[in-house]
Biotite code that builds the C-alpha atoms (Angstrom):
import biotite.structure as struc

atoms = struc.array([
    struc.Atom([8.210, -3.122, -15.198], chain_id="A", res_id=1, res_name="MET", atom_name="CA", element="C"),
    struc.Atom([10.882, -3.802, -12.581], chain_id="A", res_id=2, res_name="TYR", atom_name="CA", element="C"),
    struc.Atom([10.693, -2.851, -8.913], chain_id="A", res_id=3, res_name="LEU", atom_name="CA", element="C"),
    struc.Atom([13.426, -2.600, -6.300], chain_id="A", res_id=4, res_name="VAL", atom_name="CA", element="C"),
    struc.Atom([11.927, -3.289, -2.896], chain_id="A", res_id=5, res_name="SER", atom_name="CA", element="C"),
    struc.Atom([12.958, -3.749, 0.704], chain_id="A", res_id=6, res_name="LEU", atom_name="CA", element="C"),
    struc.Atom([11.714, -6.641, 2.838], chain_id="A", res_id=7, res_name="TYR", atom_name="CA", element="C"),
    struc.Atom([11.388, -6.995, 6.589], chain_id="A", res_id=8, res_name="PHE", atom_name="CA", element="C"),
    struc.Atom([12.508, -9.168, 9.469], chain_id="A", res_id=9, res_name="ASP", atom_name="CA", element="C"),
    struc.Atom([10.273, -12.154, 10.272], chain_id="A", res_id=10, res_name="LYS", atom_name="CA", element="C"),
    struc.Atom([8.371, -10.514, 13.135], chain_id="A", res_id=11, res_name="GLN", atom_name="CA", element="C"),
    struc.Atom([7.561, -7.347, 11.179], chain_id="A", res_id=12, res_name="THR", atom_name="CA", element="C"),
    struc.Atom([6.607, -9.380, 8.108], chain_id="A", res_id=13, res_name="ASP", atom_name="CA", element="C"),
    struc.Atom([4.308, -11.503, 10.278], chain_id="A", res_id=14, res_name="TYR", atom_name="CA", element="C"),
    struc.Atom([2.560, -8.453, 11.762], chain_id="A", res_id=15, res_name="ILE", atom_name="CA", element="C"),
    struc.Atom([2.114, -6.772, 8.370], chain_id="A", res_id=16, res_name="LEU", atom_name="CA", element="C"),
    struc.Atom([0.965, -9.998, 6.679], chain_id="A", res_id=17, res_name="SER", atom_name="CA", element="C"),
    struc.Atom([-1.663, -10.525, 9.370], chain_id="A", res_id=18, res_name="ASN", atom_name="CA", element="C"),
    struc.Atom([-2.956, -6.987, 8.863], chain_id="A", res_id=19, res_name="LEU", atom_name="CA", element="C"),
    struc.Atom([-3.187, -7.640, 5.110], chain_id="A", res_id=20, res_name="MET", atom_name="CA", element="C"),
    struc.Atom([-5.168, -10.820, 5.786], chain_id="A", res_id=21, res_name="LYS", atom_name="CA", element="C"),
    struc.Atom([-7.535, -9.008, 8.155], chain_id="A", res_id=22, res_name="GLN", atom_name="CA", element="C"),
    struc.Atom([-8.099, -6.297, 5.538], chain_id="A", res_id=23, res_name="ILE", atom_name="CA", element="C"),
    struc.Atom([-8.852, -8.915, 2.877], chain_id="A", res_id=24, res_name="ALA", atom_name="CA", element="C"),
    struc.Atom([-11.335, -10.719, 5.143], chain_id="A", res_id=25, res_name="ARG", atom_name="CA", element="C"),
    struc.Atom([-13.131, -7.571, 6.259], chain_id="A", res_id=26, res_name="LYS", atom_name="CA", element="C"),
    struc.Atom([-13.182, -5.695, 2.927], chain_id="A", res_id=27, res_name="SER", atom_name="CA", element="C"),
    struc.Atom([-13.541, -8.636, 0.552], chain_id="A", res_id=28, res_name="GLY", atom_name="CA", element="C"),
    struc.Atom([-10.597, -7.274, -1.462], chain_id="A", res_id=29, res_name="ASN", atom_name="CA", element="C"),
    struc.Atom([-7.846, -9.888, -1.598], chain_id="A", res_id=30, res_name="SER", atom_name="CA", element="C"),
    struc.Atom([-5.750, -8.380, -4.412], chain_id="A", res_id=31, res_name="TYR", atom_name="CA", element="C"),
    struc.Atom([-2.496, -8.517, -2.435], chain_id="A", res_id=32, res_name="MET", atom_name="CA", element="C"),
    struc.Atom([-3.073, -12.062, -1.154], chain_id="A", res_id=33, res_name="LEU", atom_name="CA", element="C"),
    struc.Atom([-4.243, -13.524, -4.468], chain_id="A", res_id=34, res_name="GLU", atom_name="CA", element="C"),
    struc.Atom([-1.136, -12.186, -6.192], chain_id="A", res_id=35, res_name="ARG", atom_name="CA", element="C"),
    struc.Atom([1.105, -13.308, -3.313], chain_id="A", res_id=36, res_name="GLN", atom_name="CA", element="C"),
    struc.Atom([2.534, -9.810, -2.878], chain_id="A", res_id=37, res_name="ILE", atom_name="CA", element="C"),
    struc.Atom([4.440, -9.784, 0.422], chain_id="A", res_id=38, res_name="PRO", atom_name="CA", element="C"),
    struc.Atom([4.775, -6.739, 2.653], chain_id="A", res_id=39, res_name="PRO", atom_name="CA", element="C"),
    struc.Atom([7.490, -4.569, 1.138], chain_id="A", res_id=40, res_name="HIS", atom_name="CA", element="C"),
    struc.Atom([8.710, -1.008, 0.705], chain_id="A", res_id=41, res_name="LEU", atom_name="CA", element="C"),
    struc.Atom([9.541, -0.063, -2.897], chain_id="A", res_id=42, res_name="THR", atom_name="CA", element="C"),
    struc.Atom([12.511, 2.267, -3.439], chain_id="A", res_id=43, res_name="ILE", atom_name="CA", element="C"),
    struc.Atom([12.829, 2.203, -7.237], chain_id="A", res_id=44, res_name="GLY", atom_name="CA", element="C"),
    struc.Atom([10.962, 1.425, -10.433], chain_id="A", res_id=45, res_name="MET", atom_name="CA", element="C"),
    struc.Atom([11.886, 1.163, -14.095], chain_id="A", res_id=46, res_name="VAL", atom_name="CA", element="C"),
    struc.Atom([9.473, 0.434, -16.917], chain_id="A", res_id=47, res_name="ARG", atom_name="CA", element="C"),
    struc.Atom([12.074, -0.749, -19.389], chain_id="A", res_id=48, res_name="GLN", atom_name="CA", element="C"),
    struc.Atom([15.618, -1.920, -19.102], chain_id="A", res_id=49, res_name="GLY", atom_name="CA", element="C"),
    struc.Atom([17.882, -4.899, -19.262], chain_id="A", res_id=50, res_name="LYS", atom_name="CA", element="C"),
    struc.Atom([17.419, -7.234, -16.361], chain_id="A", res_id=51, res_name="GLU", atom_name="CA", element="C"),
    struc.Atom([21.140, -8.043, -16.359], chain_id="A", res_id=52, res_name="THR", atom_name="CA", element="C"),
    struc.Atom([22.030, -4.329, -16.032], chain_id="A", res_id=53, res_name="ASP", atom_name="CA", element="C"),
    struc.Atom([19.636, -3.940, -13.119], chain_id="A", res_id=54, res_name="LEU", atom_name="CA", element="C"),
    struc.Atom([21.023, -7.029, -11.396], chain_id="A", res_id=55, res_name="LEU", atom_name="CA", element="C"),
    struc.Atom([24.618, -5.837, -11.820], chain_id="A", res_id=56, res_name="GLN", atom_name="CA", element="C"),
    struc.Atom([23.797, -2.401, -10.414], chain_id="A", res_id=57, res_name="HIS", atom_name="CA", element="C"),
    struc.Atom([22.018, -3.891, -7.398], chain_id="A", res_id=58, res_name="LEU", atom_name="CA", element="C"),
    struc.Atom([24.877, -6.349, -6.820], chain_id="A", res_id=59, res_name="ASP", atom_name="CA", element="C"),
    struc.Atom([27.146, -3.294, -6.467], chain_id="A", res_id=60, res_name="ARG", atom_name="CA", element="C"),
    struc.Atom([24.707, -1.326, -4.280], chain_id="A", res_id=61, res_name="CYS", atom_name="CA", element="C"),
    struc.Atom([23.910, -4.009, -1.723], chain_id="A", res_id=62, res_name="VAL", atom_name="CA", element="C"),
    struc.Atom([27.608, -4.403, -0.874], chain_id="A", res_id=63, res_name="LYS", atom_name="CA", element="C"),
    struc.Atom([27.377, -0.997, 0.819], chain_id="A", res_id=64, res_name="TYR", atom_name="CA", element="C"),
    struc.Atom([23.952, -1.353, 2.412], chain_id="A", res_id=65, res_name="TRP", atom_name="CA", element="C"),
    struc.Atom([23.263, -2.682, 5.884], chain_id="A", res_id=66, res_name="ASN", atom_name="CA", element="C"),
    struc.Atom([20.239, -3.873, 7.770], chain_id="A", res_id=67, res_name="ARG", atom_name="CA", element="C"),
    struc.Atom([18.428, -0.819, 8.989], chain_id="A", res_id=68, res_name="THR", atom_name="CA", element="C"),
    struc.Atom([15.675, -0.163, 11.466], chain_id="A", res_id=69, res_name="GLU", atom_name="CA", element="C"),
    struc.Atom([12.622, 1.719, 10.254], chain_id="A", res_id=70, res_name="ILE", atom_name="CA", element="C"),
    struc.Atom([9.660, 3.211, 12.056], chain_id="A", res_id=71, res_name="ALA", atom_name="CA", element="C"),
    struc.Atom([6.235, 2.370, 10.625], chain_id="A", res_id=72, res_name="ILE", atom_name="CA", element="C"),
    struc.Atom([4.133, 5.131, 12.080], chain_id="A", res_id=73, res_name="VAL", atom_name="CA", element="C"),
    struc.Atom([0.975, 6.081, 10.226], chain_id="A", res_id=74, res_name="SER", atom_name="CA", element="C"),
    struc.Atom([-1.993, 4.995, 8.103], chain_id="A", res_id=75, res_name="ILE", atom_name="CA", element="C"),
    struc.Atom([-2.418, 6.686, 4.727], chain_id="A", res_id=76, res_name="GLY", atom_name="CA", element="C"),
    struc.Atom([-4.080, 6.372, 1.357], chain_id="A", res_id=77, res_name="CYS", atom_name="CA", element="C"),
    struc.Atom([-3.433, 7.233, -2.255], chain_id="A", res_id=78, res_name="PHE", atom_name="CA", element="C"),
    struc.Atom([-6.936, 8.089, -3.351], chain_id="A", res_id=79, res_name="LYS", atom_name="CA", element="C"),
    struc.Atom([-8.966, 6.478, -4.620], chain_id="A", res_id=80, res_name="PRO", atom_name="CA", element="C"),
    struc.Atom([-7.680, 2.886, -4.437], chain_id="A", res_id=81, res_name="HIS", atom_name="CA", element="C"),
    struc.Atom([-4.593, 2.319, -2.214], chain_id="A", res_id=82, res_name="VAL", atom_name="CA", element="C"),
    struc.Atom([-4.304, 2.007, 1.568], chain_id="A", res_id=83, res_name="LEU", atom_name="CA", element="C"),
    struc.Atom([-0.811, 1.978, 3.065], chain_id="A", res_id=84, res_name="PHE", atom_name="CA", element="C"),
    struc.Atom([1.290, 2.280, 6.189], chain_id="A", res_id=85, res_name="LEU", atom_name="CA", element="C"),
    struc.Atom([3.793, 5.136, 6.114], chain_id="A", res_id=86, res_name="ALA", atom_name="CA", element="C"),
    struc.Atom([7.345, 4.906, 7.360], chain_id="A", res_id=87, res_name="THR", atom_name="CA", element="C"),
    struc.Atom([9.651, 7.639, 8.564], chain_id="A", res_id=88, res_name="VAL", atom_name="CA", element="C"),
    struc.Atom([12.193, 8.537, 5.894], chain_id="A", res_id=89, res_name="LEU", atom_name="CA", element="C"),
    struc.Atom([15.526, 7.990, 7.628], chain_id="A", res_id=90, res_name="ASN", atom_name="CA", element="C"),
    struc.Atom([19.024, 8.499, 6.235], chain_id="A", res_id=91, res_name="ARG", atom_name="CA", element="C"),
    struc.Atom([19.496, 4.838, 5.239], chain_id="A", res_id=92, res_name="ALA", atom_name="CA", element="C"),
    struc.Atom([16.222, 4.693, 3.274], chain_id="A", res_id=93, res_name="LEU", atom_name="CA", element="C"),
    struc.Atom([17.045, 7.958, 1.532], chain_id="A", res_id=94, res_name="HIS", atom_name="CA", element="C"),
    struc.Atom([20.548, 6.787, 0.600], chain_id="A", res_id=95, res_name="GLU", atom_name="CA", element="C"),
    struc.Atom([19.221, 3.475, -0.746], chain_id="A", res_id=96, res_name="MET", atom_name="CA", element="C"),
    struc.Atom([16.676, 5.361, -2.866], chain_id="A", res_id=97, res_name="CYS", atom_name="CA", element="C"),
    struc.Atom([19.400, 7.693, -4.183], chain_id="A", res_id=98, res_name="VAL", atom_name="CA", element="C"),
    struc.Atom([21.719, 4.761, -5.004], chain_id="A", res_id=99, res_name="ASP", atom_name="CA", element="C"),
    struc.Atom([19.002, 2.914, -6.906], chain_id="A", res_id=100, res_name="VAL", atom_name="CA", element="C"),
    struc.Atom([17.928, 6.020, -8.800], chain_id="A", res_id=101, res_name="ASN", atom_name="CA", element="C"),
    struc.Atom([21.467, 6.884, -9.895], chain_id="A", res_id=102, res_name="LYS", atom_name="CA", element="C"),
    struc.Atom([21.422, 3.996, -12.304], chain_id="A", res_id=103, res_name="ALA", atom_name="CA", element="C"),
    struc.Atom([18.036, 3.307, -13.704], chain_id="A", res_id=104, res_name="PHE", atom_name="CA", element="C"),
    struc.Atom([14.928, 4.901, -12.292], chain_id="A", res_id=105, res_name="THR", atom_name="CA", element="C"),
    struc.Atom([13.066, 7.022, -14.810], chain_id="A", res_id=106, res_name="GLU", atom_name="CA", element="C"),
    struc.Atom([12.569, 10.770, -14.401], chain_id="A", res_id=107, res_name="GLU", atom_name="CA", element="C"),
    struc.Atom([8.805, 10.387, -14.153], chain_id="A", res_id=108, res_name="GLN", atom_name="CA", element="C"),
    struc.Atom([9.014, 7.685, -11.513], chain_id="A", res_id=109, res_name="SER", atom_name="CA", element="C"),
    struc.Atom([7.150, 8.128, -8.243], chain_id="A", res_id=110, res_name="ARG", atom_name="CA", element="C"),
    struc.Atom([10.253, 6.822, -6.498], chain_id="A", res_id=111, res_name="TYR", atom_name="CA", element="C"),
    struc.Atom([12.672, 9.692, -7.176], chain_id="A", res_id=112, res_name="GLN", atom_name="CA", element="C"),
    struc.Atom([14.463, 11.070, -4.113], chain_id="A", res_id=113, res_name="PRO", atom_name="CA", element="C"),
    struc.Atom([12.466, 13.947, -2.605], chain_id="A", res_id=114, res_name="PHE", atom_name="CA", element="C"),
    struc.Atom([9.431, 12.949, -4.714], chain_id="A", res_id=115, res_name="HIS", atom_name="CA", element="C"),
    struc.Atom([8.747, 9.720, -2.878], chain_id="A", res_id=116, res_name="TRP", atom_name="CA", element="C"),
    struc.Atom([6.645, 8.828, 0.130], chain_id="A", res_id=117, res_name="LEU", atom_name="CA", element="C"),
    struc.Atom([8.039, 5.678, 1.752], chain_id="A", res_id=118, res_name="PRO", atom_name="CA", element="C"),
    struc.Atom([5.089, 3.376, 2.293], chain_id="A", res_id=119, res_name="HIS", atom_name="CA", element="C"),
    struc.Atom([4.006, -0.237, 2.620], chain_id="A", res_id=120, res_name="ILE", atom_name="CA", element="C"),
    struc.Atom([0.920, -0.979, 0.533], chain_id="A", res_id=121, res_name="THR", atom_name="CA", element="C"),
    struc.Atom([-1.590, -2.932, 2.589], chain_id="A", res_id=122, res_name="MET", atom_name="CA", element="C"),
    struc.Atom([-4.407, -3.063, 0.012], chain_id="A", res_id=123, res_name="ALA", atom_name="CA", element="C"),
    struc.Atom([-5.006, -1.789, -3.501], chain_id="A", res_id=124, res_name="ARG", atom_name="CA", element="C"),
    struc.Atom([-7.746, -1.683, -6.124], chain_id="A", res_id=125, res_name="THR", atom_name="CA", element="C"),
    struc.Atom([-10.152, -0.783, -3.317], chain_id="A", res_id=126, res_name="LEU", atom_name="CA", element="C"),
    struc.Atom([-13.519, 0.748, -4.076], chain_id="A", res_id=127, res_name="ASN", atom_name="CA", element="C"),
    struc.Atom([-14.951, 3.299, -1.636], chain_id="A", res_id=128, res_name="GLU", atom_name="CA", element="C"),
    struc.Atom([-16.739, 0.871, 0.731], chain_id="A", res_id=129, res_name="PRO", atom_name="CA", element="C"),
    struc.Atom([-13.693, -1.444, 0.728], chain_id="A", res_id=130, res_name="GLN", atom_name="CA", element="C"),
    struc.Atom([-11.415, 1.517, 1.513], chain_id="A", res_id=131, res_name="MET", atom_name="CA", element="C"),
    struc.Atom([-13.572, 2.422, 4.490], chain_id="A", res_id=132, res_name="GLN", atom_name="CA", element="C"),
    struc.Atom([-13.621, -1.167, 5.765], chain_id="A", res_id=133, res_name="GLN", atom_name="CA", element="C"),
    struc.Atom([-9.867, -1.564, 5.257], chain_id="A", res_id=134, res_name="ALA", atom_name="CA", element="C"),
    struc.Atom([-9.174, 1.717, 7.040], chain_id="A", res_id=135, res_name="PHE", atom_name="CA", element="C"),
    struc.Atom([-11.277, 0.581, 9.993], chain_id="A", res_id=136, res_name="HIS", atom_name="CA", element="C"),
    struc.Atom([-9.235, -2.635, 10.210], chain_id="A", res_id=137, res_name="VAL", atom_name="CA", element="C"),
    struc.Atom([-6.006, -0.647, 10.441], chain_id="A", res_id=138, res_name="LEU", atom_name="CA", element="C"),
    struc.Atom([-7.498, 1.910, 12.786], chain_id="A", res_id=139, res_name="GLN", atom_name="CA", element="C"),
    struc.Atom([-8.509, -0.889, 15.170], chain_id="A", res_id=140, res_name="ALA", atom_name="CA", element="C"),
    struc.Atom([-5.448, -3.132, 14.808], chain_id="A", res_id=141, res_name="ASN", atom_name="CA", element="C"),
    struc.Atom([-2.394, -1.143, 13.723], chain_id="A", res_id=142, res_name="PHE", atom_name="CA", element="C"),
    struc.Atom([0.001, 0.234, 16.295], chain_id="A", res_id=143, res_name="ASN", atom_name="CA", element="C"),
    struc.Atom([3.165, 2.075, 15.269], chain_id="A", res_id=144, res_name="PRO", atom_name="CA", element="C"),
    struc.Atom([6.124, -0.274, 15.267], chain_id="A", res_id=145, res_name="LEU", atom_name="CA", element="C"),
    struc.Atom([9.784, -0.558, 14.474], chain_id="A", res_id=146, res_name="LYS", atom_name="CA", element="C"),
    struc.Atom([11.011, -3.137, 12.028], chain_id="A", res_id=147, res_name="GLY", atom_name="CA", element="C"),
    struc.Atom([14.260, -4.074, 10.363], chain_id="A", res_id=148, res_name="THR", atom_name="CA", element="C"),
    struc.Atom([14.991, -4.139, 6.644], chain_id="A", res_id=149, res_name="ILE", atom_name="CA", element="C"),
    struc.Atom([16.740, -7.476, 6.094], chain_id="A", res_id=150, res_name="THR", atom_name="CA", element="C"),
    struc.Atom([16.531, -8.029, 2.321], chain_id="A", res_id=151, res_name="GLU", atom_name="CA", element="C"),
    struc.Atom([16.511, -6.171, -0.980], chain_id="A", res_id=152, res_name="VAL", atom_name="CA", element="C"),
    struc.Atom([14.703, -7.592, -3.978], chain_id="A", res_id=153, res_name="GLY", atom_name="CA", element="C"),
    struc.Atom([14.321, -7.065, -7.695], chain_id="A", res_id=154, res_name="LEU", atom_name="CA", element="C"),
    struc.Atom([10.931, -8.135, -8.994], chain_id="A", res_id=155, res_name="SER", atom_name="CA", element="C"),
    struc.Atom([8.531, -7.675, -11.849], chain_id="A", res_id=156, res_name="THR", atom_name="CA", element="C"),
    struc.Atom([5.496, -5.605, -11.017], chain_id="A", res_id=157, res_name="GLY", atom_name="CA", element="C"),
    struc.Atom([2.572, -7.038, -12.908], chain_id="A", res_id=158, res_name="ASN", atom_name="CA", element="C"),
    struc.Atom([2.351, -9.839, -12.174], chain_id="A", res_id=159, res_name="PRO", atom_name="CA", element="C"),
    struc.Atom([4.494, -9.668, -9.049], chain_id="A", res_id=160, res_name="TYR", atom_name="CA", element="C"),
    struc.Atom([7.380, -12.117, -9.277], chain_id="A", res_id=161, res_name="GLN", atom_name="CA", element="C"),
    struc.Atom([10.720, -12.156, -7.478], chain_id="A", res_id=162, res_name="ASP", atom_name="CA", element="C"),
    struc.Atom([13.752, -12.150, -9.737], chain_id="A", res_id=163, res_name="ILE", atom_name="CA", element="C"),
    struc.Atom([16.436, -12.030, -7.052], chain_id="A", res_id=164, res_name="LYS", atom_name="CA", element="C"),
    struc.Atom([16.752, -11.204, -3.367], chain_id="A", res_id=165, res_name="ARG", atom_name="CA", element="C"),
    struc.Atom([19.847, -10.116, -1.487], chain_id="A", res_id=166, res_name="TRP", atom_name="CA", element="C"),
    struc.Atom([20.237, -10.548, 2.265], chain_id="A", res_id=167, res_name="LYS", atom_name="CA", element="C"),
    struc.Atom([21.629, -7.554, 4.115], chain_id="A", res_id=168, res_name="LEU", atom_name="CA", element="C"),
])
């Protein structure tokens, strides 16, 4: 499985990484840290495909994309196992998602335009007590913030591994 994800400026990455660490300490669930999954916002997914085709398509796309500011505004969950921070879907995020999906995202993907909730996963594989503890960490420590998307990456999903990153 391949993922196309967006990565943040240093300050935003630092804030989000610290929240992930606090969640891991408090809940005992260190899935994201153990797998070295950085804070990111996924905009496309494909289960099968040629890596070279994906790289060529992204090489074309990123020429037209710019750094963009996003608002990270809310705490959410995908029951029963995922806790995330939600972002406002702005024009730039939508257009990036559309561009990526034109080429290779599958019809059943959760990342199709208008069928996608932009989010930053903070913890996953949580059981119910861990979810409650993780939520309390965010409730106590998360404040809405603005961040800047500074990079785009192609990675494998399981295990997480960067294939290539492009600076915007």
